[in-house]
Each structure stands twice: as structure tokens, then as C-alpha cells.
C-alpha positions as CSV (number, residue, x, y, z in Angstrom):
1,X,32.3,-77.6,-13.7
2,X,29.5,-79.1,-15.7
3,X,31.2,-79.4,-18.7
4,X,34.2,-81.3,-17.1
5,X,32.1,-83.2,-14.7
6,X,29.8,-84.1,-18.3
7,X,33.4,-85.1,-20.0
8,X,34.3,-87.8,-17.1
9,X,30.6,-89.2,-17.6
10,X,31.0,-89.4,-21.6
11,X,35.0,-90.8,-22.4
12,X,34.1,-90.8,-26.1
13,X,33.7,-86.6,-26.3
14,X,36.7,-84.6,-26.9
15,X,38.8,-83.4,-23.3
16,X,41.0,-80.8,-24.7
17,X,38.7,-77.6,-25.0
18,X,40.0,-76.2,-22.1
19,X,43.5,-77.5,-22.0
20,X,46.3,-75.0,-22.7
21,X,49.2,-77.6,-21.5
22,X,50.8,-80.4,-23.3
23,X,47.9,-82.0,-24.2
24,X,47.2,-85.0,-26.2
25,X,43.9,-87.3,-27.6
26,X,43.5,-89.8,-30.1
27,X,40.4,-92.0,-31.5
28,X,41.7,-95.7,-32.4
29,X,39.2,-97.1,-35.1
30,X,40.5,-100.8,-36.4
31,X,39.0,-102.4,-39.2
32,X,39.4,-105.7,-39.8
33,X,37.7,-107.1,-43.5
34,X,36.2,-111.0,-43.9
35,X,38.5,-112.2,-45.9
36,X,41.4,-110.8,-43.3
37,X,43.5,-109.1,-46.5
38,X,41.8,-105.6,-45.6
39,X,43.7,-104.7,-41.8
40,X,43.6,-101.3,-41.4
41,X,43.5,-99.4,-38.4
42,X,43.2,-94.9,-38.6
43,X,43.7,-92.7,-35.8
44,X,42.3,-88.9,-35.6
45,X,43.6,-86.8,-33.0
46,X,44.9,-83.4,-32.0
47,X,47.9,-82.4,-30.0
48,X,48.2,-79.3,-28.0
49,X,50.7,-77.0,-27.0
50,X,52.0,-73.8,-25.4
51,X,54.2,-73.8,-28.5
52,X,51.9,-73.1,-31.4
53,X,54.6,-74.8,-33.8
54,X,54.1,-78.3,-32.2
55,X,49.9,-77.3,-32.3
56,X,48.1,-79.5,-34.3
57,X,45.7,-82.2,-35.5
58,X,46.5,-85.4,-37.2
59,X,45.2,-88.3,-39.2
60,X,47.3,-91.5,-38.2
61,X,46.9,-94.8,-40.4
62,X,49.0,-98.7,-40.4
63,X,48.1,-101.4,-42.7
64,X,48.3,-104.6,-40.7
65,X,49.4,-106.3,-43.5
66,X,52.0,-104.3,-45.3
67,X,52.7,-102.6,-41.7
68,X,53.1,-98.9,-44.0
69,X,51.9,-96.1,-42.0
70,X,51.3,-92.3,-43.0
71,X,51.1,-89.9,-40.3
72,X,49.1,-86.5,-41.8
73,X,48.8,-83.3,-40.2
74,X,46.6,-80.5,-40.6
75,X,46.3,-77.0,-38.8
76,X,44.7,-77.5,-35.2
77,X,41.9,-74.9,-36.5
78,X,40.7,-77.6,-38.5
79,X,39.8,-79.8,-36.0
80,X,35.8,-79.9,-35.2
81,X,33.5,-81.2,-32.1
82,X,30.1,-82.0,-31.5
83,X,30.2,-81.6,-27.8
84,X,26.5,-83.2,-27.3
85,X,27.8,-86.7,-28.8
86,X,31.2,-88.1,-30.4
87,X,31.3,-86.4,-33.6
88,X,34.4,-84.7,-34.8
89,X,35.9,-83.7,-37.9
90,X,39.4,-82.6,-39.6
91,X,38.9,-80.7,-42.8
92,X,36.9,-82.9,-44.9
93,X,37.1,-86.2,-42.6
94,X,34.5,-87.2,-40.1
95,X,34.3,-89.7,-37.5
96,X,31.7,-91.3,-35.3
97,X,30.5,-94.2,-33.4
98,X,28.6,-94.9,-36.4
99,X,30.7,-94.2,-39.5
100,X,34.1,-92.7,-40.6
101,X,34.3,-90.4,-43.9
102,X,37.8,-89.8,-45.3
103,X,38.3,-87.1,-48.1
104,X,42.5,-86.4,-47.9
105,X,44.3,-85.4,-51.3
106,X,48.3,-84.3,-50.6
107,X,51.2,-84.7,-52.8
108,X,52.3,-88.0,-52.5
109,X,49.0,-89.2,-50.3
110,X,45.7,-89.5,-51.1
111,X,43.0,-91.3,-49.2
112,X,39.0,-91.3,-49.6
113,X,36.2,-93.2,-49.0
114,X,33.2,-94.2,-46.1
115,X,33.2,-97.1,-43.7
116,X,29.7,-97.8,-41.4
117,X,29.4,-99.2,-38.2
118,X,26.4,-101.7,-36.7
119,X,25.9,-103.2,-33.6
120,X,28.4,-100.9,-31.3
121,X,29.3,-102.6,-27.9
122,X,30.5,-100.6,-25.4
123,X,32.0,-101.0,-22.7
124,X,29.3,-100.0,-20.3
125,X,29.0,-97.5,-17.9
126,X,28.0,-97.5,-13.6
127,X,27.4,-95.0,-11.0
128,X,31.5,-94.9,-9.9
129,X,32.5,-96.2,-12.7
130,X,31.8,-94.0,-15.9
131,X,34.0,-96.3,-18.1
132,X,36.9,-98.1,-18.7
133,X,39.3,-96.6,-16.4
134,X,36.4,-97.1,-12.9
135,X,36.9,-94.6,-10.3
136,X,40.1,-93.7,-11.9
137,X,38.1,-91.8,-14.2
138,X,37.8,-89.2,-11.4
139,X,41.2,-88.4,-10.7
140,X,42.3,-85.3,-12.3
141,X,45.9,-85.6,-12.8
142,X,46.2,-88.8,-14.3
143,X,49.3,-88.8,-17.1
144,X,47.0,-90.9,-19.7
145,X,43.5,-91.6,-19.8
146,X,41.7,-95.1,-21.5
147,X,37.9,-95.6,-22.9
148,X,36.7,-98.0,-24.9
149,X,33.9,-96.8,-27.2
150,X,33.2,-100.3,-29.0
151,X,34.7,-103.7,-27.9
152,X,32.9,-105.2,-31.2
153,X,30.8,-104.1,-33.9
154,X,30.5,-104.8,-38.0
155,X,32.3,-102.9,-40.6
156,X,30.9,-101.8,-44.0
157,X,32.9,-99.5,-46.8
158,X,35.2,-99.1,-48.7
159,X,38.4,-97.1,-48.4
160,X,41.2,-96.1,-50.8
161,X,44.4,-94.9,-49.7
162,X,47.2,-94.1,-52.4
163,X,46.7,-97.5,-54.8
164,X,45.6,-99.7,-51.8
165,X,42.4,-100.3,-52.1
166,X,40.8,-101.7,-48.2
167,X,37.0,-103.4,-48.8
168,X,34.6,-104.2,-46.0
169,X,31.5,-106.1,-46.6
170,X,31.1,-108.3,-43.1
171,X,34.2,-106.4,-41.7
172,X,35.1,-106.6,-37.5
173,X,35.2,-103.1,-36.2
174,X,37.0,-102.0,-32.3
175,X,36.9,-98.2,-31.3
176,X,39.0,-96.9,-28.3
177,X,40.7,-93.7,-27.0
178,X,43.5,-92.3,-25.2
179,X,44.3,-88.6,-23.8
180,X,46.2,-86.8,-21.1
181,X,49.7,-85.8,-21.4
182,X,51.9,-88.1,-22.5
183,X,51.8,-92.4,-23.1
184,X,53.1,-94.5,-20.3
185,X,56.7,-94.8,-20.1
186,X,56.2,-98.5,-20.3
187,X,53.0,-100.4,-21.3
188,X,52.0,-103.7,-22.9
189,X,48.4,-103.2,-25.0
190,X,46.4,-105.8,-26.9
191,X,43.1,-106.4,-28.7
192,X,41.3,-109.0,-31.1
193,X,37.8,-109.6,-31.9
194,X,38.4,-112.1,-34.2
195,X,37.8,-115.3,-33.1
196,X,35.8,-118.7,-33.9
197,X,33.0,-117.0,-31.8
198,X,31.8,-113.6,-33.6
199,X,30.7,-112.3,-30.6
200,X,33.9,-112.6,-28.8
201,X,36.6,-109.7,-28.2
202,X,39.3,-109.0,-25.6
203,X,41.3,-106.3,-24.6
204,X,44.4,-106.3,-22.3
205,X,46.5,-102.8,-21.2
206,X,49.1,-103.1,-18.5
207,X,51.1,-99.6,-17.4
208,X,53.5,-97.9,-15.7
209,X,51.1,-95.5,-13.8
210,X,52.4,-92.2,-12.3
211,X,51.3,-91.5,-8.7
212,X,51.9,-88.6,-6.0
213,X,56.0,-88.8,-7.0
214,X,56.2,-92.7,-7.0
215,X,54.5,-95.3,-9.8
216,X,52.0,-98.3,-9.5
217,X,52.0,-101.3,-12.3
218,X,48.1,-100.4,-13.4
219,X,46.1,-103.1,-15.8
220,X,42.8,-103.5,-17.1
221,X,41.6,-106.5,-18.9
222,X,38.2,-107.0,-20.2
223,X,37.0,-110.5,-22.3
224,X,33.5,-110.2,-23.4
225,X,31.7,-113.2,-24.2
226,X,28.0,-114.2,-24.7
227,X,27.2,-110.7,-24.5
228,X,28.4,-110.6,-19.9
229,X,31.5,-108.8,-20.0
230,X,34.8,-110.1,-17.8
231,X,36.4,-107.7,-16.2
232,X,39.9,-107.9,-14.2
233,X,41.0,-104.9,-13.3
234,X,43.2,-103.0,-10.5
235,X,40.5,-100.7,-9.2
236,X,38.0,-104.3,-9.1
237,X,40.5,-105.8,-7.1
238,X,41.6,-108.7,-9.4
239,X,45.2,-109.8,-8.9
240,X,48.1,-109.9,-11.6
241,X,49.6,-113.5,-11.2
242,X,52.3,-113.5,-13.6
243,X,53.2,-111.3,-16.5
244,X,56.5,-112.4,-18.7
245,X,57.9,-111.0,-22.2
246,X,59.9,-113.1,-24.7
247,X,61.1,-112.2,-27.6
248,X,58.6,-114.1,-29.0
249,X,55.1,-114.4,-26.4
250,X,53.7,-112.3,-24.3
251,X,52.4,-114.3,-21.1
252,X,49.9,-112.6,-18.5
253,X,47.8,-114.1,-15.6
254,X,44.8,-112.7,-13.8
255,X,42.3,-113.9,-11.0
256,X,39.9,-112.6,-9.2
257,X,37.6,-114.4,-6.8
258,X,35.9,-116.2,-8.9
259,X,37.7,-117.2,-12.3
260,X,41.4,-117.5,-14.0
261,X,42.5,-115.5,-17.1
262,X,44.9,-116.8,-19.0
263,X,46.7,-115.1,-22.0
264,X,49.4,-115.8,-24.4
265,X,50.0,-113.1,-26.9
266,X,52.4,-114.0,-30.1
267,X,54.8,-111.4,-30.8
268,X,55.1,-110.1,-34.5
269,X,56.2,-107.4,-36.9
270,X,54.3,-104.1,-37.2
271,X,54.8,-100.5,-38.3
272,X,56.2,-97.7,-36.0
273,X,53.7,-94.9,-34.8
274,X,53.7,-91.7,-34.0
275,X,52.7,-90.8,-30.5
276,X,52.6,-87.8,-27.0
277,X,56.0,-88.4,-25.4
278,X,58.8,-85.7,-24.4
279,X,55.6,-83.1,-25.4
280,X,55.9,-83.6,-29.0
281,X,54.3,-86.1,-31.0
282,X,57.4,-88.3,-31.9
283,X,57.6,-90.5,-34.5
284,X,58.2,-93.9,-34.6
285,X,57.9,-94.3,-30.5
286,X,55.6,-97.1,-30.7
287,X,55.0,-100.6,-32.3
288,X,52.1,-101.8,-33.4
289,X,51.6,-105.3,-34.9
290,X,48.5,-106.0,-36.3
291,X,48.8,-110.0,-36.8
292,X,49.8,-111.1,-33.5
293,X,47.6,-113.7,-32.2
294,X,46.2,-114.0,-28.4
295,X,45.3,-117.5,-27.1
296,X,43.1,-117.0,-23.7
297,X,41.6,-119.2,-21.3
298,X,38.4,-118.1,-18.9
299,X,37.9,-121.0,-16.3
300,X,36.6,-121.4,-12.5
301,X,39.1,-120.7,-9.8
302,X,37.2,-123.5,-8.1
303,X,37.2,-126.3,-9.7
304,X,39.3,-124.9,-12.6
305,X,36.2,-126.0,-15.0
306,X,37.0,-124.4,-18.5
307,X,34.2,-121.5,-19.6
308,X,35.9,-120.4,-22.5
309,X,39.0,-121.3,-24.5
310,X,40.0,-120.0,-28.3
311,X,42.5,-117.7,-30.4
312,X,41.7,-113.7,-31.7
313,X,44.1,-113.9,-34.6
314,X,44.7,-110.3,-36.6
315,X,45.3,-109.1,-33.0
316,X,46.6,-105.4,-31.9
317,X,49.7,-105.6,-30.4
318,X,52.5,-103.2,-28.8
319,X,54.9,-103.3,-25.9
320,X,56.6,-100.6,-25.2
321,X,59.4,-98.7,-22.9
322,X,61.4,-99.9,-20.3
323,X,59.5,-103.1,-19.3
324,X,61.1,-103.4,-16.0
325,X,59.0,-100.7,-14.4
326,X,56.3,-103.3,-14.9
327,X,57.9,-106.2,-15.0
């Protein structure tokens, strides 16, 4: 019981130690080079199942420019975790909030290199809000849990994947994670921290949340600006005024008692990722682009004075499932 309570307050740690039914957990590292030629997301994780033939660890890659993806499987037993702080390893590959080290050589695939992170910017924790999910962090039966390890940080290093070199001198990084039984049947996710103001970061997720045999539309949005995090979430009482998805754009309007947040994300081509659905890590279930743009306006609700207006480039965008469930 003490161990499980500790995990609630440390969402970055591995939560699958005592799981025996279908369970997944993945950490998402997004890295954008200063000259924007190196756009790479790296996703280590595990999938647990009563069917031992399905159980495995994995490292997934997506190149934001070429849209090329790779999914490399490893024995589940090769996954190791530190119970005191966020450090995981899969065979010779290491991941933490401070760095990544890659060492993979397979027939037809290789990945080597190291990335170092400085200036980690966490979402922050409060007594009844241990992370990005707020008080929902204490609900034991959530289908999918979410955590943000760093909204914004600097990236330095170099990675080689097959013949492609990804070079980071003054790059930008973002780290989040998911764990649970399955991804939501329908959701929209977007993220960017590549604004003209280098300290700005934005994240938004809108999803179908199962709840006691029914479901509701849950949403979390956070704009980190000048050292302050503006939160618009279901659990803070913010309201979703508009959600519109067209062939070219996603429009979102949220408000709380003080602020209005207006968001327009343009859709773009991307790559297909493995994702936890149907008691398996299903291939090609999620389409993700890293070439979206997100236009944001934050203003005071009273008087309409603009606090921030900007465009985030090289944004991640996923639109998945039967959107009628959340529209």
C-alpha cells in the first residue's frame, strides 16, 4: 500500500511492477534541433499481458521530417527500473529526466547516441493534485493515466539511427508519459514548445473517459508562460466552449473564471505508431505528426485584453478514434 501511494505522488516512476493483467506504460521524449532539421521522438515502454507471448518491452522512434517510424521489441525481462527516481533501462539503453543513451544493433536497424537534458520544467505537484491529472490521480480504475515530466528543457547530444544523424546543440525537449489498460477510444492530443519566446510551452489533450459504465469528455490544457502555468482542465472547473475538427484544422476554445484560451492547430502528414488497444500493442493505430503549427491566444475574460499570442511550430498532433464521442 505504501508503495502504491508513493507512485501516485511520483507519476514519472514505473507503475507496472505489480500488474498482472493487460497493462502498458510508455515515456515520450520529443526533441527538436535548433536548426529544425533534427525532429525526433523516442518512446521507451513496456506491455504486460497474461499471454506471455505478447508481453515485451519496446523502444519506438518517429522522425518528424521523414515521418519514418521504427518499433523495436525486447524481452520484458530486459526492462529495469529504479524505484526511487525516474531511471529505466532496456538492455543497453538508458532513459531518465536528465539523459538518454541508445545502443541498439539489429539486423536492418541500429541506433546509437546520447542526449543530455538541462533546465527540466515540471508540471508541478500540490497536496490534492500530484500531477497533470489533478485529483483523478487518486482514482484507481482509470483506463489511461497521464503524466508530464518536463514541459520544456534544453537538449544537447547526437543520435544515429541507421544512416540518419540527429544533432542537438541548443535543442528543445519535452517529456510526458502514459500508463494503464488502453489508450482512449477517441482523443485529440497536441503539444509544442517551439515558440518565438523560448520559455513558452503548450500542451492539450481531450479524450473520452470511461466512468462507471458511462463516459465523459475530459480535457487538460496547460500553457507555460513567463514562469507561470495557466491550467484549463476538467478538474479545475474550466469549460470547453468549442471543439471543431475539420480536414485542415482543430479549433479549441476554453475558459475559466479569469481567462479565455483560443487554440487553432493545423493538421499535417505524419507517421503511424504502435499503441495499446485490443489487449495488444496494435500497429498503425495512432497517426502522429510533428510538423503541425499551433496558434494560441490567451486573454483576460473580462475586458478581453490579450496576455499572450503566438504560434508554436513543430507541434505534435494526434487525432484518433471515433471523434463523435468527444465532439
